[in-house]
N, C-alpha and C positions, 0 to 999 in steps of 0.2 A: 504494500500500500504506500502511496506517495506521502511524503511528509509535508507539514505546513510550517511556514516560516513565521515565527512570532518573536516579539521583542523579549529580551530576558526580563523575567519578573523582578521587581525591586525587593521582594521579600520571599523567603523560602516558603513554597506552598501557595503562592499568590496566583493572580489571574495570568493566564498564558502558560502555566506549567502543567505538565501531565502528572498530576498528583495521584498517588496510589490510593485506591478506595480503602477506608478502614474496615469495611465489611468484606473485602475481596478474599483474603486468605481464609477467614472462617467459612465462607461459602464454598470455596473449592475443596476445603478439607472436610466438609461435613459437620463442622462445629457450630454453624449458624443456626439459631433457634427460630425456625419458621413457625407460623401460626399452628400448623398441625402438630408441632412438637411440644406445645405448651401443656402444662399440667397444673392442677390445683388439688389440694388435699380434699378428699371426700367428694370429688366431682362425679357426676353422672354423665351418661352418654346420650346424646340425642340422635334421632333418626326421623326421616320424613316419609309419610305415606303419600304417594303420588298417583295420579290418575293417568294411565297410559293410553289415553285417547285424545285427539285434537279438539273435539268439541262435543259436549254432552250436557244434559240436564241432570243435576244431582237429585236422585229420588230419595236416598236414605244413606246416613252414615251411622254405623254401629261400632262404638269403641269398646263394647263389653268384652269381646274375645281377647283383645289386646291387654286390657286391664287385668284379665284373669291369669295372665302369664306371670310366674314367679320372677321377681326382680324388676317388674315394671312399676314405676312410681307415678306416671301421669300420661294422659293422652289428651291433647288439646285440639280443638277445631276452631273455626271462625267465630263460633258463639262464645269462645273463651277469651277473645281479644278484649282487654280491659278498657281500652280507649277507642280512638278513631280506628275504624276497621279497614282503612285503606292506606296505602303508601304510594310514594312516587315523588320524583324530583319536581317536575313542572306542574303536574296535575296528579292528585292522589286518587287515581282510578284503579289501582291494582289491589285486590283484596289481599290481606295478610295471608289468609288461607282461602281456598276456593269457596265461593259463596253462590249458591243456586246453580251456577254453571261451571263447567270446566271449559277453559277457552284456549288451551294449547296442550300439546302432548307432553306429559310429565309435570303438569301443574300440581303444586303442593295442596293437599286436602287436609292433612292432619300431621301433628308432630308428637313424638313420644320421648320420654326420658326413662332410662333403665340403668341397671348396675354396670353393664358392659356393652360394647358395640354390637356383639352378636345378638344379645337379648333385645336390644333396641331395634335392630333390623328385623328380627322375627316379629316383634310386636307391631312394627309399622305395617308389615305384610298382613298381619291378622286383623287390622282395621277393615271392616266391611264397608265398601262403597258401592252402592247400587246406582247405576247410571242408565239414562236413556240417551243413546248416542244420536247426535245430530250431524247434519251435513256440514263439513267444515268449509269455510271460505278461504281459499288459498290462491286465487287468481287475482293479480294486481289490477288488470283492466276491469274485471268484474267488480272488484272492491271500489274502484273509482266510480264506476257507473251506478253503484248502489248508494253512493254518498258516504261510504265508510272512510272518511277523511279526517286525519288528525290535524293536518294543516295544509292549506293550499297557498302557495306564494306565486303571484303573478309578477313578472318583470316586463315592463313595457318601456323601451328607451329608443328614441330616434323616430325616423320616418317610416310609418307602416307601408308606404308605397315604394320604398327604396329597394332595389334589387340589383344583383350582380349578374355578370355575363356568364360566369361559370358556376354550376350548381352541383353539389354532391349531397346525397341523402343516405341515411343508414339507420338501422334499428340495432341496438346493442343491449346485451344482457350481462350482468355480473351476478354471480351466485352468492349465496350466504356463506360467509367465512367465519370460522370460530376463532376467538382470540387465542385459544389453546395455550394458556399460561401453564408453565410446568407445575406450579402448585395448584391443587384443586382448592375449592372453597373450604375454609375451616374457621372455627371461631370458638371463643370461650367467654361465657357470661358468669360473673361472680356477684351475687347480691352483697350489699354492703352492711346488712343488718339493720339498716334504718329506713328501709323501704325503697332504696335506690339500687343502682346496679352499675358495675364497671364492665365494659364490653370491649373485647378484642375481636375484630372481625375483618374480613377482606374489604378494604375501603380505599378510595382515592380522594375522599373528601369527608373528613370526620364530622365537620359541623353540619353538613346537609344530612348526614346520617342521623345526627343528634336530633335535628328538628323533626324528622319522621318518627324516630324511635320514641321520643318523649310523648308525642301525640298518640301513638298507638298504645303505649304502656300507661297512659293517663298519669304521667309524672311531670313534675316541673323540670325544665331543662337542667337545672342544677343538680337534680337527683340522678342524672344519667351522665356518665363519663365515657366517651368513646376514645379509646386509647389508640395511639399510633401503632401500627402493626408491621410485622415483618412478613411480607407476603411474597410469594414466588411468581412475580409478574402480574401485569394488569391489562395493558393495551385497551383500556376502556371498559373491560368486563367487570371491574370493581366499582364503577360509578353508581350502580343501582343496588339496592338492598337485595340480598339473597337469603341467608340464614340468620341474619342479625336479630330480627324481631322474634323469630322462632325460639332461639336459645334464650333470649332475654325473658320472654314470657314463661318458659319452663323454669328458669332459675328463680324468678320472682315467685312463681306459684309454689315451688318446693323449698325455697330458701336454701338452696344448695347450688354450688357451681355446676354448670352444664356445658359440655363440650360437644361439638359436632364436626365431622369431617366428611365431605362428599367423596365418593369414589368417582372414577373418571366418567362413567356413563351419567351419573347424577350431575356432575359438573357441566356436562353438555346441555342439560336442560335447566341448570340452576343459574346460569349467567346469560347476559345478552350477547348478541352477535352482530356482525356487520350486516346492515340492511342489504338484501338482494335488490337489484335495480333493473328496471326496464326503461330504456331511453330511446326516444325518437329524435333524430337530429337532421337539420338541413343547413348547410353552409353555402353561402354565395360570396363570390369574389370577383374582382375585376381581372382583366387579362394579365396584369402585372403581379397578381397574387395577393393583393391587399384585400382583407376581409371587408365586405360591404354589409353583410347581414348574417345573423345566426338565429335560427328558430329551433327551439327544443322543448320537448316534454319529458319530464323526469318523474318516474314512479318509483317510490321506495317502499319496501315491505316492512312495516313497523311491528308486525305481530299484533297481539290483542290489546296491549296497554301502551299508553303514550310514552312513558319513560323520557328519553331525551330526543325523541323523533322530531320535535319542533325545531331544535337547534341543528340536527343533522340535515334535515331537508333545506334549512336555510343555507348551509354551506354548499350543498349540492346545487341549489338554484343560483346563488350569488357567485359561484365559481364555475358555472356551466360552460363558459367560453374559454377558461384557462387563462394563461398569461399573455393574452393577445389584445391588440386594439381592435375595436369594432364599434361603429357609431350607431348601429341599428340592431337591437337585440330584443327578442320576444321569447320569453321562457315561461313555462308553467311547471312548477314543482309541486308534487303531491307526496305527502307521507300518509300511508294508508293502513287501516286496521284490517288484519286478517286473523286466521287461526293458525298461522305458522308460528314458529318460536319467537319469543320477544327479541326485538332488536334494539340496539342502543349505540353509544358512542364508541366506535373502535378506531384505532390509530388512523388518523386522517379525517375523522369526524364528518363524513359525508362528502368530502371533496374528492375521494378516490373514484367513486362511480362515474361522475361526469368527466374526470380526467381520462379514464379509459375510453369513453365514447368520443370526446372532443379531440383527443390525440389521434385516434383512428381516422376521424374526419379530416384532420390536417394532412395525414399521409395520403388519403384518397384525393384530396384537393391538389396536393403536389403532383400526384400521378396524372390527374386530369389536365393540369397546367403544363406538364413536362418540366417541372422545377425540381431541384434537389430539395428533399424534405427539410434539411437544415436551413437552406436559403429561405424557404417559405416561412419558417418560424422566425428567423432573424428579421425578415421584412415586416413582420407583424408584432414583434416582441414589445411588450409593455415595459415601461421603466418610469423612474421618478419624473414627475411632471405630466404624465399621461393620466387618463381617467379609466377606472375600472369599467370594462365593457358592459357589465350588467347594471350596476347601481349608479354609474356616473361619478363615483367618488374619486377625488383627486389623490394620486399617489404622491404623498408629500415627502416620504423618506426614501433613502436608497433602496432600490429594487434592481439588482444586477442581473436581469434576465439575459441580456446579450452576453454578459461575462460568463454565466454558468454554462450557456450553450457553447460558447467558444472554448471554455476550459475543458469541457468533456470531449469535444472533438479533437483537442490538442493532445489528449492522452493516446500514446501509440496503441494500435490494435494488436491483439495477440497474434503470434505467428500461427499459421495453419499447422496442425499436427499430422504427421504421416506414419505414426506407429500404430500397432494393433493392440496396445495396452487396453484391456476391457474398460477400465475406469475413464478412458479418454474417448469412449464411444457412447452413443445414445443408449444402446442396450445394456451397458454396464457389464456386470459379471454374469448376466444372463446369456452372454455370448451370442447375441442374435443379429448384430449389425456388423457387416464387413465394412472396412474403411472406404471402399470404393462406392458405397451406397450413401455416404454421408454428404449432406448439403448444408453449407454454412449460410446463415443469415445474420444481418445487422439491422437493428432497429433503434429508433430514438423516441423519446417522449420528454415533455417538460411539464412540471406541476407547479401550481400556485395555491397558496393557502393563507388564510388570516392567522394572526397571532392574538391570543387572549380571547375573552368573551366579547361578543358584539351585540348589536341591535339594542343599545340603551341599557344593557345589563349593568347593575351596580357592581362592578368587578373590583375587588380589593384583596389585599393580603396584609396580615399583621406580622410583625417581628419585634423581638426585644433583644437588645445586646447589652450584656453585663460585662464590665471590666472588674475583675477581682484580683486578689493577690496571686492567683495561679494563672492568670491570663484572661482571655475573653471567651464568653459563651453566647451563642446565638440561639434564641428560643423561637421555635416556629411550629406551626401545625401542618406545614407542607409535608405531604406523604412521600416517602422514598419507596418507589416500587421497583427499583433496580436501574432507574434512568440516570442517577448520579447527583441528586440534590445533596447527598451526604458530603460531597466535596465542593460543589459549586458555591453553595452559600458560604462555606468556610473560606473559600478562596477569595470571594468578594470582600469579606470582612477583613481578612488578612491584608489585602491590598489597601484597604482604607486605613486600617490601624497601623500598618507597617510592622506588624508583629506576627510571628508564625504560630504562637500558642493560642489557637482558636479552635473551639469545638462546637458542634451543632447538637442542641438538645431538641428532640422531637416531642412536643408537649401534648397532653390530652386536652379535651375540650373544656375542662374545668380550670386549666392553667393559662390559656391564651386564646385570643379570638381567632377567627377563621383565616386561613391562608388561601381559601378557595380550593378548587379541584386541581389535582395533579392530572391535567388533561389540557387539550386545546393548545399545546405548546406554550403554556403560559407561566410555569413556575420559575424558570430562569429569570424572566423579566419581572414578574410580579413579586414573588418571595425574595428574589435577588435584589430588586430595588428597595423593598421594605428593609431588608438587612443593611443595604448600603446606606440608606438615609439614617437608620438608627445608629449605625457605626460612626457615621460622620458626626452626629451630635455627641456621641460618647467621646470621640477623639477631641472635639472642641472643649468639652467639659474637662477632660484630662489636662488639656493645655492650660486652661484657666486655673486648675487646681495645683499646678506646679510642674507640669510636664513640658513647658515651653523650651527647656534647654535641649530637647531631643529632636530638634529640626536639623536636617542636613543642609548642605550648601544650596540645594535647589528648593528649600522650603518644605520638603516632604517630612512628615513626622515619622521618625524611626522608633516605633513602639518596642522593637526587640531590644533596644538599648535601655528600656525601662524595666527590664526583668528584675534587676536587683532592687528597684525602688517601688515596685508595684504595691508591696505591702504598706509602705508609708503613704502612697498615693490614695489607697483605698482603705485607710485605717478607720475612717468613719462609716464604712460600708461600701458596697459595690457602686461604681459609677455606671448608671444604666440609663437606657432610653427606649421607649416603646413607640412604634410607628404603625399607623394604618395607611398603607400606600394605595392610592387609586390611580388608574390610568385616566387619560383625558376622556371626557364624556363622548358617547357615540349616540347616533340617532336610531330610532325605530324606523323601519322602512315605511314609506308612504304607500298609497294605494297602488302605485305603479312599481313598487319595489325599489324606489330611489332613496338616496340619502347617504350621509357620512356614517356608515354602519360599522366600520372596522377601525382598529387602532393602528395596526401595522401588518405587513405581509412578508412572506418568505417564499423563495423560489428555488427550484432545483431542476437539473436536466440529467437524464439517464441515457446511456448507450448500452444496449445489450447485444452480446454475441452468442448465437446459439448454433448447435449442430443438430440436424434433424435427419432421422431415418424416415423418408416419406413412404416407404413400403409398409412399415409397421406403426407409423405415427408416433414414434418415440423421440423425445427431445432431451438434449443435454445443454444446460445453460453453462457456457464456457466462461464468460466474463461479464460483469456488469460494472461499468464506469459511471461516475457521478460527478457533476459539478454542483457544489452545495453552497448556497448562501447561508452564512452563519453569523453575520454581523461581526462578532469577534469570538474566537474559540477560547472560552474560559479554561477548559481542560481538553486540549487537543486529542488526547488518547481516548477520552470518553466520547468525544464527537465522532471519532472514527468507529468506536464500538457501536454507537447508535446507528451509524450509517450501515455497518455490516449487518446488524440485527434487523433493521428496517428493510434492507434489500432482500434478505432471506424471506421475510414475511410477504413482501410484494411479489417476489418470484414465486412463492408458494401459491398465491392466489392466481397467478398466470398459468400454472401448469398442473396443479394437483389439488390445492385446498378447496374443498366444497362440502358443505353440509348437504347431504343428499336427502331430499324431502319427497315423501310419497303421500300426497293428500294430507300434509301437515305432520306426518310421522317421520322422525329422524331415523334413517336406515344405517347410519354409520357412526353411532355415538361411542366410539372408542378409538384409541390411537392405532389399533389394528387396521381399521377401515377408513378413518379420517386421515388422509395422507399428509404428512408434514415433511418439509425438506430436512434431510439429515446432513451430517458433515460430508457424506459422499455425494450429495446433490449440490452442495454449496459451491457457487462459482467463485472465481477469483474476483476480488473487489479492488478497484482503483478509484481513489477519491482525490479531487482537487477542491480545497476549501477556498471559497471566495469571501474575503473579509472586507466588507464595507460597513463600518460601524453604524448601528442604529442610534439615533440621537437621544433615545430615551431608555434603551436597555442598559443594564449595569455594565460599565466599561465598553459599551457598544454591542453587547451580546444580543442575539436573537434566540428564541426557541427554534429548534430545527429538526426534532426527531420524528416528525410525521412525514415530511417530504420524502425521505428515502424509501418509504413504503409506497407512497402514492403513485409516482410516475415510474417506479420499477415495473409494475404490472403491465401497463401499456407498452413499455419499451420491449419487454420480453415477447409479448404477443406480436408486436410489430416486426421483430426479428424472425419469428416463425412465419409470418406472412411473407417476408422477403425471401425466405428459403423455399416456400411452397407455392407462392403466387396465389394463395387462397385468401379470401376476405377475412375469415375468422373473426366473427363479431361477438363472440362470447368468451368470458373468462370464468373458470379456467378452460384452457384448450384441452379437449379430450383426444386421445389417439384416433378415435373414429372420425373426429372432425378433419383430421389430416388425411386419413386414408380414403374416406368416402366424400369429403367435402363438408362444409358447415351446414348446420341445420337451420340457421337464421341468417341467410345472406342479406346484405343490404338491398334496399329496393332500387 
């Protein structure tokens, strides 16, 4: 992987240095305590009774057989919810346990607590649930026609009579993708003996969990403490409640700790997934390749409950054109209610689906015009000073679209291989593909996404910095899900204070206010800016308290030289400051979807190189290169790590990852049947980091971890198209699509 050039940080462990993660060695050696490893004295085990049908009317629930089993302490249903009976982030429309109807395959109907996991499992199975099965709604166009709409966003910009000379149209499909975090859902609830509860659960936003839990448990918010957790990955699947309310109800009912751990099949139904998408596109351009008009209709499958579908369809709609200029745009985005599995915010947050479709359209347009696909993208590339094609918003801050495209094309292509090593062939160790049948293809794609929450949301993050005799401590509720906040916040504060002795304390909801969600590429800028502002005030207070002799010749405060005098400086107590940081206000969209809806943007370009066996439909992704807009790389090694992981996820969605649904029933709810890229599938990754500092990110940094996934998928599929000359309008690409041609060719 290519290296990034950064200035030498002024303090050890500061911004620009590839700092080692403090949790890295414990994780790779198996000593890290994840949620599933937690234990409490006297704890019971919870399990869930689920209804394995996608849609049904509940006729009767009988808990008597389960309660009769030795070792069973409680069986709870929706009637036992002590407070508000529904939960959800934007709209509380999801019952804590199924009420009157089952609305998706695997919906929770009852929960039990028992002495051990096996007894709990048997008790859950013993709960009698009598159902009258109903016809599930699983078709997106039918859901739209029936009015099963969570949100419809119309975008109307420009002249409705404007048209281009060259027209391409297409219909595109993206399948449901599972976040597939290595750690399944697990949690522990411990009653505090005073009517309250401490809860450790899979979360990306402790304070929004707190709001829902307190309402459902009929407790004051101060009686519920949602703890920061050690979870094995998230990718959006931990934004919505899964088992948290269930174990808290059991713990409070029995006044004993209760732990629950999902197995892999249960995890597949216990968390949200990426929305499946059906998209109809029409691009029109002039003869020189400049976009004149884009029309699109985007349908996303939200499943039975709203969850975060309102925000996801917003991103799909507002980034329907991608990182390109166009003055006439007409889009309708729909988030739809079905009886398919619940969908939510997965890495990319709704921008992935239109990226797949719009980038395919750009390739078709280039072909129609006889232009190189890179040249077409450069002619239309949006940058600072342009307006977003959909909403008309002015791009005020650096957006290096040209630079990321040029940087990825400048990376040398891999040399063609001429050996018969099986791992260098599409068939792998199956020994199915001779070298002379391999066809190589190269494809490109560019992705654009917003940073932080948009559309008038009151987006803020709190942080507190304390300077003590031992150094500095940063307090935050930002959740570390593996992405690297554990170093980023510390690095920001080290660079402000000029001292290396800085630690990060992840506090529970009773100790500090919200840092917002670890999602939407927001924590580096939101929690990072909160920590930066708090540290700046602490530094100034320390200067006033007698630390003024520790300025270097450039006027930079060298906190490390204070180590011997910290005790005296803080003799009267810690020097501390608390900050609630807000980004600038944003607008809600008007009736035509127009307005200053977003705070900032990030862009990336991918180039994929694939080898294809056209006779068997087998694909080997050889290399994926990326030009990535990062603002400034706070921890370059972690940036590269996020790029590699994101590319693997995007590549998976291009060639193998798909939740197979049969009238709402998941047919591959295991890692045996849900295919994931392994190390043998992983391509070589080459990355060029483009550093154009954001004027409001800490030290110029941007959130960047969603873009590597977004445009990797269309780049890989574009490369397969190049190798096969097939339109390939669906992701993932199946072998039969290559052998027999696509099922959904463009119109």
